[in-house]
C-alpha positions as CSV (number, residue, x, y, z in Angstrom):
1,M,0.0,0.0,0.0
2,A,1.5,3.3,-1.1
3,I,1.4,6.3,1.2
4,K,1.5,9.7,-0.3
5,I,3.8,12.2,1.6
6,E,2.4,15.7,1.3
7,K,4.8,17.4,3.7
8,K,8.4,18.2,3.4
9,I,10.7,15.5,4.9
10,T,12.9,17.1,7.6
11,G,14.5,13.9,8.8
12,Y,14.2,10.1,9.0
13,K,15.1,7.1,11.2
14,V,15.4,3.5,10.3
15,E,13.6,1.4,12.9
16,K,15.3,-1.9,13.5
17,P,13.4,-5.0,14.7
18,E,15.6,-5.2,17.9
19,D,14.7,-1.5,18.7
20,V,11.0,-2.3,18.4
21,A,11.4,-5.3,20.7
22,A,13.4,-3.3,23.2
23,A,10.8,-0.6,23.2
24,K,8.0,-3.1,23.8
25,A,9.9,-4.8,26.6
26,K,10.5,-1.4,28.3
27,A,6.8,-0.5,28.0
28,A,5.8,-3.9,29.4
29,A,8.2,-3.5,32.4
30,E,6.9,0.0,33.1
31,A,3.3,-1.3,33.0
32,K,4.2,-4.2,35.3
33,R,5.9,-1.7,37.7
34,K,2.8,0.5,37.8
35,T,0.5,-2.4,38.4
36,A,2.7,-4.2,41.0
37,E,1.3,-4.9,44.4
38,I,1.9,-2.0,46.8
39,I,3.6,-3.3,49.9
40,Q,2.4,-1.8,53.2
41,M,4.2,-2.0,56.5
42,H,3.1,-5.1,58.5
43,E,4.7,-7.5,61.1
44,A,5.2,-10.3,58.6
45,I,7.9,-8.3,56.6
46,E,11.3,-9.8,57.2
47,R,14.1,-7.6,58.4
48,P,16.6,-6.9,55.5
49,G,20.3,-7.4,56.1
50,C,20.9,-3.7,55.9
51,L,18.7,-0.8,57.1
52,E,19.3,3.0,56.9
53,G,19.1,4.8,60.2
54,T,19.7,8.1,62.1
55,T,21.2,8.6,65.5
56,Y,20.1,11.4,67.8
57,K,21.9,12.6,70.9
58,I,20.0,13.4,74.1
59,K,21.9,15.2,76.9
60,T,19.8,15.9,80.0
61,P,20.7,17.5,83.4
62,L,19.5,14.2,84.9
63,S,22.8,12.4,84.1
64,E,26.4,13.2,83.2
65,H,26.2,10.7,80.4
66,S,24.3,11.2,77.1
67,L,21.8,8.9,75.5
68,Y,22.1,8.0,71.8
69,V,18.8,7.1,70.1
70,T,19.1,5.3,66.8
71,V,16.0,4.7,64.6
72,N,16.4,2.4,61.7
73,D,14.1,2.6,58.7
74,I,12.9,0.2,56.0
75,I,12.3,1.3,52.4
76,L,9.1,-0.1,51.1
77,N,8.3,-0.3,47.3
78,P,11.8,1.0,46.4
79,D,12.3,2.7,42.9
80,T,8.5,3.1,42.4
81,E,6.1,5.9,42.8
82,H,4.9,4.2,45.9
83,E,8.3,4.2,47.7
84,Q,8.0,5.1,51.3
85,R,10.3,5.1,54.3
86,R,9.0,3.7,57.6
87,P,10.6,3.2,61.0
88,F,11.4,-0.4,61.7
89,E,13.4,-0.6,65.0
90,I,14.8,1.7,67.7
91,F,17.9,1.3,69.9
92,I,19.0,3.5,72.9
93,N,22.5,3.3,74.2
94,S,24.2,5.1,77.1
95,K,27.0,4.6,79.6
96,N,24.5,5.3,82.3
97,M,23.0,2.0,83.5
98,D,20.5,3.4,85.9
99,H,17.6,3.2,83.4
100,F,18.9,0.1,81.6
101,Q,15.9,-2.2,82.2
102,W,13.0,0.1,81.3
103,I,14.9,1.5,78.3
104,V,15.4,-2.0,76.9
105,A,11.8,-2.7,77.5
106,L,10.7,0.6,75.9
107,T,12.8,0.0,72.8
108,R,11.5,-3.5,72.3
109,I,7.9,-2.3,72.6
110,L,8.4,0.7,70.3
111,S,10.1,-1.6,67.7
112,A,7.2,-4.0,67.9
113,V,4.7,-1.1,67.3
114,F,6.8,0.1,64.3
115,R,6.8,-3.3,62.7
116,K,3.1,-3.7,63.3
117,G,2.5,-0.9,60.7
118,G,-0.4,1.5,60.4
119,D,-0.3,5.0,62.0
120,V,2.4,5.0,64.6
121,T,2.4,8.7,65.1
122,F,0.3,8.3,68.2
123,L,3.4,7.3,70.1
124,V,4.7,10.8,70.0
125,E,1.8,12.3,72.0
126,E,1.6,9.4,74.4
127,M,5.3,9.6,75.3
128,K,5.4,13.4,75.5
129,A,2.6,13.3,78.0
130,V,4.7,11.3,80.5
131,F,5.7,13.4,83.5
132,D,8.5,12.7,85.9
133,P,7.3,13.1,89.6
134,R,10.6,14.6,90.4
135,G,10.1,17.4,87.9
136,G,11.2,18.1,84.3
137,Y,13.9,20.2,82.8
138,F,14.6,22.7,80.0
139,K,16.5,21.8,76.9
140,P,18.9,24.3,75.3
141,G,16.7,26.7,73.4
142,G,14.1,26.9,76.2
143,K,12.0,23.9,75.4
144,F,10.6,22.1,78.5
145,M,10.7,18.4,78.8
146,P,8.5,16.9,81.6
147,S,10.5,13.7,81.6
148,L,13.2,11.6,79.9
149,V,10.5,9.5,78.3
150,A,9.0,12.7,76.9
151,E,12.4,13.7,75.3
152,I,12.6,10.3,73.7
153,G,9.1,11.0,72.3
154,D,10.4,14.3,71.1
155,V,13.2,12.5,69.2
156,I,10.7,10.2,67.6
157,E,8.7,13.2,66.6
158,Q,11.8,14.7,64.9
159,H,12.4,11.5,63.1
160,L,8.9,11.0,61.9
161,T,8.9,14.5,60.6
162,R,12.2,14.0,58.9
163,I,10.9,10.9,56.9
164,G,7.5,12.6,56.1
165,M,5.1,10.8,58.4
166,L,4.5,14.0,60.5
167,R,4.2,17.6,59.4
168,N,4.5,20.1,62.1
169,E,5.6,23.1,60.0
170,L,3.8,26.4,60.6
171,D,1.8,27.8,57.7
172,E,3.0,31.0,55.9
173,H,0.6,33.2,57.9
174,Q,2.0,31.9,61.2
175,K,5.6,32.2,60.0
176,A,5.0,35.8,58.9
177,F,3.3,36.6,62.3
178,I,6.2,35.2,64.3
179,A,8.8,37.0,62.1
180,K,6.9,40.2,62.6
181,K,6.8,39.8,66.4
182,K,10.5,38.9,66.6
183,A,11.3,42.0,64.5
184,E,9.2,44.2,66.8
185,L,10.9,42.7,69.9
186,A,14.4,43.3,68.3
187,G,13.4,46.9,67.8
188,R,12.7,47.5,71.4
189,A,15.5,49.6,72.9
190,V,15.9,52.0,75.8
191,V,18.3,54.8,76.2
192,D,20.5,55.1,79.4
193,H,20.6,58.8,79.9
194,D,23.6,58.5,82.3
195,T,25.8,56.9,79.7
196,C,23.9,58.0,76.5
197,R,24.0,54.3,75.4
198,T,21.2,52.4,73.7
199,E,20.7,48.9,75.0
200,N,18.1,46.1,74.5
201,K,16.7,44.9,77.8
202,E,15.3,41.8,76.3
203,E,18.3,40.1,74.6
204,P,18.0,36.4,74.3
205,D,19.9,34.2,76.7
206,N,19.7,31.1,74.5
207,G,20.4,32.5,71.1
208,E,16.7,32.7,70.1
209,F,14.3,33.8,72.8
210,P,14.5,36.6,75.4
211,A,15.8,35.7,78.9
212,N,12.6,36.8,80.6
213,A,10.3,34.7,78.3
214,Q,7.7,32.6,80.0
215,L,6.7,29.0,79.2
216,C,4.2,28.5,76.4
217,V,1.6,25.9,77.4
218,K,1.1,24.9,73.7
219,C,4.7,24.1,72.6
220,N,6.4,23.8,76.0
221,T,9.0,26.4,75.0
222,K,10.2,29.4,77.0
223,A,9.2,31.8,74.3
224,M,6.1,33.6,75.6
225,V,6.6,37.4,75.9
226,Q,4.4,40.4,76.6
227,M,3.8,42.4,73.5
228,D,1.2,45.1,73.0
229,N,-0.4,44.1,76.3
230,C,-0.7,40.5,75.0
231,M,1.3,37.3,75.8
232,T,2.6,36.0,72.5
233,C,4.8,32.9,71.8
234,L,7.7,33.6,69.5
235,N,8.1,29.8,68.8
236,C,4.6,28.6,67.7
237,G,2.7,31.8,67.4
238,E,0.2,31.1,70.3
239,S,-1.4,34.4,71.4
240,K,-3.6,35.1,74.4
241,C,-5.4,37.7,72.3
242,G,-6.4,35.1,69.7
């Protein structure tokens, strides 16, 4: 059957049989990849020989020795559009043996919950709600930790946020509001008439928030300051004036 070419030929390519076969094989592989079964996290998944992990350091005033929290992740559906990273196990190491038994028990329970699958983000709130009867402590930066268990929960929250299971970022409006309040605070200055010097009475003592900041009940950070006759948090944007 003859085909009449009515347009000017600008180029041509000779299609070889092996090229056609390769293209069909590639298309079939792509179709198979898209229709492959999506693997979700469940307890029947076997542990691979190698897992990717992240280690976090916890230094508290409760002990002279630091704790090192390592969370290992498994990659599900690798090299597909359904690829996802999920926590698989957790380990906590320290030279301090005072808490050895309950820390080992905690890591085994957490690892079992991770491998169970589903929504494991509930662990964060449960652990951060644990209070030490002897009292909590402040981390560098002014964030209050009611207990060591709560700080381990804070580390898990950081990790789940890092791998995309949690999103705790402020929206653009909140970021703009906090930036505005910080700028207003930085602009507060008083003049010492005896020395003719200008000084800021509210300089931060931790590199971020003023020394006289109060504890915010929403984010547990010493970032609440009095501005325009209203208590405002410079960390999460919480305001007593709504």
